N, C-alpha and C positions, 0 to 999 in steps of 0.2 A: 430292493430286490433281495430275496432270501439268499443266504450263502450256501444253502444246501443244493447239491447237484441234482438230486432226484426228489423234488419236493413231494410229489404224489406218493412215492414209495415210502418216504420218510414219514409223512403224516399218517399213512395207513398203518405202518408199524407202531407209531406212537398211539394211535387209536386202539389197536389191539392190546398193547401193553397196559394202557390205562383201564380199559374195560376188564382186563383179566384180574384186576384187584378186587372186583366184586364177586360175591359167592355164586352168582348165577352164571359165571363165565369160566371156562377152563383156564388153567394156568397158562401164562404166556410161553411161547416156544423160546428155546435158548437163542434161536436165530434172531427173533425180534429183540430180545433183551440185548444181545451183543451188538446188533445193528444200531439200536438207539444209543447205546453207550459210546459208539464210535463217532457220533455226530459232533462236528467241530462247533461248539457253542461259542462263537466269536462276536456275536452281536452285542453292541453296547447295552448294558442293563437298562438304561433309561429309554432305549429306542427299540426294544424287542417287539416285533410285530405280533399280532394276535395269533397267526398260524404257527408261530414258533413257541408260544407259551405251552401248547399241548405237548410239543416235543420236549420242552424243558421239564414239564411235569412227568412225562414218561421216563426221561433220563434220570430223574431223581430216584424213581422206584427201581429202575434197572441197576443203577449203581449200588443202591442199598441192598438189593436182593442178591447181587453178585459180589457183595462184600468189598466194593471199591470205595473204601472209606475216604481216601484222599480226594477223589473226584466228587464225592458227596459233599464234603466240606467245602470244596472249591465252589461248586455251584450255589450252595446256600449262602456262602459269604459274598459271592459276586452279584447274585441276582436278588438277594433279600437285604433289607435294611430295617432294623427295629421290628422284625417279624412281619414285614409287609413286602410285597413285590416292589422293586424299585420303579418299574415301569407303571405308567398311569393308563395302560391299555385297558379298554373296556372288555370284560369277559362275561359270558352268560353264566347262569347258576351252575350248570353241570361242569363247565370248565373250572370254575372256582372250587367246586367240591373236590375234583380230582387233584387240583393244585394244593389245596390245604391238606387233604388226607395223605397225599404222597409226601408232602413236606414233613408231616408228623412222623411218618414211618422213617424218613431219612434222618430226622433228628434223633429218633429212637436208636437207629443204627450207630449214631455218633455218641450215644450215651447222654445226650442233653435232654433228659426226659421232661423237665419242666417246660421247655419250649415246645417239645413234642406234644405235650398235653394241651397246650394253648392252641396249636394248629388242629389237633384232633377235635377239640370242642368247637372250633370254627367250622370244621367240616360237618360236624353233627348238626349244627344250626342250619346248614345248607342242604342237608339230605332231603330228598323228596319221595323216597320209597323205602321199602323194607330192606332191600339189598344194600342201599347206600347207608342207611342207618346202622345196619349190622356191621358194615366195614368200619364206619367211624367209631362205633362203640367198642369194637374189638381192638382197634389201635389205641383207644383211650384206656381200655383195660390193661393193655401191655404197658403203657406209660405209667399207670398207677402202680402196677405190680412191681415194675422195675424200681420205682422210687421207694417202694415199701409201704405204700398206703393200702394195706390189704383189705380193709373194710370197704373202701370205695371200689377197689378192683373187683372184689367178689360181687358187689352189686352190679357192676357193668357186665360181668360174665353171665350173671343170672338173666339180665335183660337180653343179652345175645342169644342165650339158650331159649328164651321165650320167643324171640323172633324166629328162630330156627324151627321150633315146634309148630308155629303157626304157618310157616311157609314151606320149608324143606329141612327135615332133621339132619341131612348130610352137611348143612352149612357148618354146624358146630364141630363136626369131626374132621371136616376137610380144610379148616382154616389153620394155617401154620401160626399166624399171629395170635389167635385165640388160644390155641393149644399151648403155646409157650407161656402166655399170661396165666392160664389155668394151672400150669405146672408150678409156678411160683406161689400161687395161692394154696395149692395142695401141700407144698413143702412147708408153708407157714402153719398149716393145720396138722403137720406131722403124719400125713396120710401116705405112707409108703405104697400101699396097694393102689391108691388113686394115681400116684406117680407112675407106677408100672402101666396102668391103663393109658395114661397120657402119652407115655413113651410108645406104646403100641399104636395109638392113634397117629402119632407123628410118623412112625415107620410106614403106616398104611397110606398116608398121603404123600410120602416122600418119593416113592419110586426110586429112580436113579439119582435123585437130587442129593448130592453128598452133604450139602449144608443142612438139609432137614434131617437126614440120618444121623449126622453129628449131634444135632440138638436132641434127638431121641436118646442117644447114648449119654449125653450130659444129664438128662432127666433120670436115666437109669442109675448113674453114679449117685445122684441125690437120694434116690430110693434106697440104694445100698447103705448109705450113711445113716439114714433115718431108721432103718431096720437093724442097725448094729452090725452089718456085714462089712466091716471096715477093710479087711483084706481084699475083698472083691472090689470095693470102691477104689482102693489104691491101685489094684491091678488094671482095672478098666481105665481109670483116669490117667495112669502112666502111659498106657497104649495110645490114648487119644492125644495126649500132649506130644508124643513122639511123631504124630502125623504133621506137626508144625501148623502152618497157616493154610495148608492146601485144601482143607476140608471145611472146618467150622467157621462160622461168621465171627467177627471180632468180638461182639458182645458175648456170645456163648463161650468163646475161648477164654474170655476173662472170668466168667462165672465158673467155668471148669477149673481154672487155676486156683481160684479161691476155695472151691470144694476139695480139690486135691490136697491143698495145704491143711485144711481142716481134718481131712482123713489121716494125713501123716501125724498130726498132733494127737488125734484120738487113738492112734496106734502107738503113741508114746515115743515118737521120733522127732523131737523139737529141733535137734541139730540138722537133721536132714531137711526139715521144712525150711530152716533158715538158709541152708545151702541152695535149695531150689529157688527161694525168693530172691536171694542175692544174685542168682544167675540169670534173672530175667532182664534182658536188654531192650525189650520192646515196650512201648507204652500200652497201658490197659485203659479200658473205658473209665470215664470219671467216676461212675457210680460203683465200680468194682475197686474196693479199697483193700489192697494187700498189706497195708500197714497193720491192720487188725490181726491177721494170723501171725505176722512177724512179731507183734507185741506179745501175743499169746505164747509163742515159742520162747520168748525171753522170760515170761512169767514162769513157764515150766522149768526153766534153768535157774530160777531165782535171781535173774538179773533185772530187778524191778526198775532201776534207773533207766536202763536201755528201753524197757517197755514204754516208759513215759517219754523218752527222747524221740522214738520213732513215730509216736502218735501226736506229738506236739504240733507239727505242721498241719495235721488234719483239722485241728480246732479252728484254723483260719479259713477253711473251705468247707465247713459243715453244710452250707447251703448247696454246694455242688454234689455232695455225697447223697446217696439214697438214705432213707431212714434206717434201713437195715445196717448199713455201714456206720452211720452216725451213732446208733445205739450200741453197736459192738465196740466202737472206739471209747465211748463214755464208760461202759462197763469194765473194759480192760483197764482203763486208767484208774477207775475206782478201786479195783482189786489191787493194782500195783501200789496205789497210795495207801491203802489199808495195811498192806504188808510192810510198808515203810514206816508205819506208825503215824501217818498224816491223816488222822481220822476225820477231821473237819472237811478237808478236801475230798476225802474218799466218800463221805456221806453225800456231799453235793454232787459229785460225778455219778455215783450210783443212782441216786434219786432222779437226777436229770435224765439219765439214760432210760431208766425204767418208766419214767413219765412219758417220754417220747414213744416207747414201745406200747404203752397202754393206749395212747391217743390213736395210734395207727393200727391197733390190734395185732401187733407183732408178737408172735409166740416164741418161746425159747427154741423151738425147732429150727427157726430161720437163722439163729446164731449159735448153732449146735457146737461149733468149734470151741466155745467157751467151756464146754463140759470136759475138755481135756485137763482143766485145772481143778484141783480140789477146792471146792467152794464152801465146805461145811462150816468153817470158822467164820467166813464172811456172812453167810446166811444167818448164822446164830447171832452174830453181832448186830446185823442190820434188822433182824426180826424185832428187837426191842424198840426200834424207831418206826419202821414201816413194815407191817406184817405182809402186805401184798408183795413188796420187793423180796422179802425172804422166801415167799412161796415161789416166785419166779425163779430164783436161784436154786431152790430145792428141787424144782422140776429138772433143771440141768443136772443136778447131782444124782437124781433118780436115773436119768438116761445113762450117766457115767457108770452107775452101779450095774446097769443092765448089760453092759458090754461084756463079751466073753473074756476079754483081757483088758480091763480098765488100765488107762495110762498109769505108770508107776509114779510115785511121788517125785517132785522135782529134785534134781541133783543139787549138791552143795556147791555154791559159787566158789570160785577160786579164792582161797584165803592166803594172805601173806604168812610168812613163818611166825611173825609176832602174833597174828590172829589165831593161828593154829595152837600156839603155846597157851594163849588165853583160854581157848576152848577146852583144852585138856585140863587147865587149872580149875575151871569152874566145874568140870566133870568130876574132878577129885574132891570137890566140895570146899576149895580154898576160898577164904574171904578176901575182900579187896585189900585189906591190910596185909594178909599173908602173901598175896601175890606181889604186892609192892616190895615187901622185904625180900622175897625170893629173887625178884628180878632187878632189884636195886633202883626202883623208880618211886615217885611219890604216889600217894593214894589218889590224888586228883588226876594224875596221868593215867592211872589204871582205869578210873571212871570214864575218862574221855575215850580211851582205847576200847573199852567194853561197849560204849555207846556206838562207836564206829562199827564194831563187829555186829551188834544187834541190827543196825541199819542195813548192813550188807545181807544179813539173813532174813530181813523183813519181819523182825520181832521187836518187842519192846522190853522184855524182862529176861532175867537169867533162866527162869523156869521154862519160858517159851523157847529160848535158844537151845537148851538141853534137849527139849522134846523134838525140835526141828532137826538137830544133828543126829539124835538117836534114831529117829524114824528113817533117816537116810543112811544108817549104818556107818556114820562117820567114825565112831569109836571102836568099830571092829578092827582087829589087827589084820594086816595084809594076809592073803591066802598062804604064802610061803611060811609066814610066822605061825599060822594056825597049824600047818602040817608039821612043823618042827615040834610044836608043843604036844601034838598028839603022839608023836614018836617017843 
């Protein structure tokens, strides 16, 4: 006997919620979503009866669309095992389609896009009409775009648009899932105008749905960043983050946070970005990797060791990260290693990251935060080995140059008094022997100390050290001393 008190009402609400996921049916009423979410799913997973599977399927989509991530995770963990329903209950094709498609969307909401894609493909194999095929392909497109496989995502979006043209053009514009997937592909193409149209589509279908309106605002932030309107991106992003978790879905909040950190870096505020990142006390989706912007902030402050340290754990979970995050991590590590003089490791990291980007057709626009760092020297060095890699980095440098106020060069890392003394000595043109005699140490000690200074600055020669410090106005006297001199 079912545990539900009003079985007929329950099943009817579940039927409406499941049907509403198709483009031919209006969106489910909030009443139905909340009613389905409130069902006490206490049946043992192995013994769940057929009539409750429909309710379970509807509950998944209700929890996912109402951003109840914990309940989503609970249901998937309790009733699925090895990506299959634990119960051996016999279901018809339509019931299986909704179960697989809804599980795919729920896994997407959790950030497990690989498992989501598996269920989306199963749903696609069970679709029997254009509406079901459209639903399965749109969810698959979202999975692929979140993972960073832009070539495949773009193909699925084109197929969805084709289905819409042959049946009802409004399908493409009225689908939240497809619109979000399209926004990621447009961002990869660097199409700021296309992103603005995608945001307008989302606002058109959102009505009073705060989650959809929030997604539209996140897409607008991305459009601002790509068009170089960094101040506008920071302003809108800050306002959205101040809303807390009351409006946006978990996944979109995570992507917004990543965009906001990128915008702060592009505005030349690495320390503020680090402060924001360190103040985050809530988990983010697995495919949103905040270690990349944190490492970029360290790069901008010339703290290359910290950039490597914060990204080291990411290397152990590359399979969990989306391709976008994995590429960003490898490129950031490569730049840090180059600045530390570890050229063999740097070449390996940079070429691995750029190879992944080429395979998934990821453009520099999707990892635009890297443009906050001056990459001219890296591009020039790498161009001797792999011209395609140099071109990729040069496109980031072109974007950096197009900004109204490009980020200023990184600040000088904190030096010890001994390191400052050495810096001034080489500025005065003193040789190693002259420094040793002046400071009362051996020439070998001077060489070791200079090597330590070069490592901290991310250079490998005396000439590079002088250029680095001079570019950052290290050798200029303090303002009060300049005023006294002028008097």
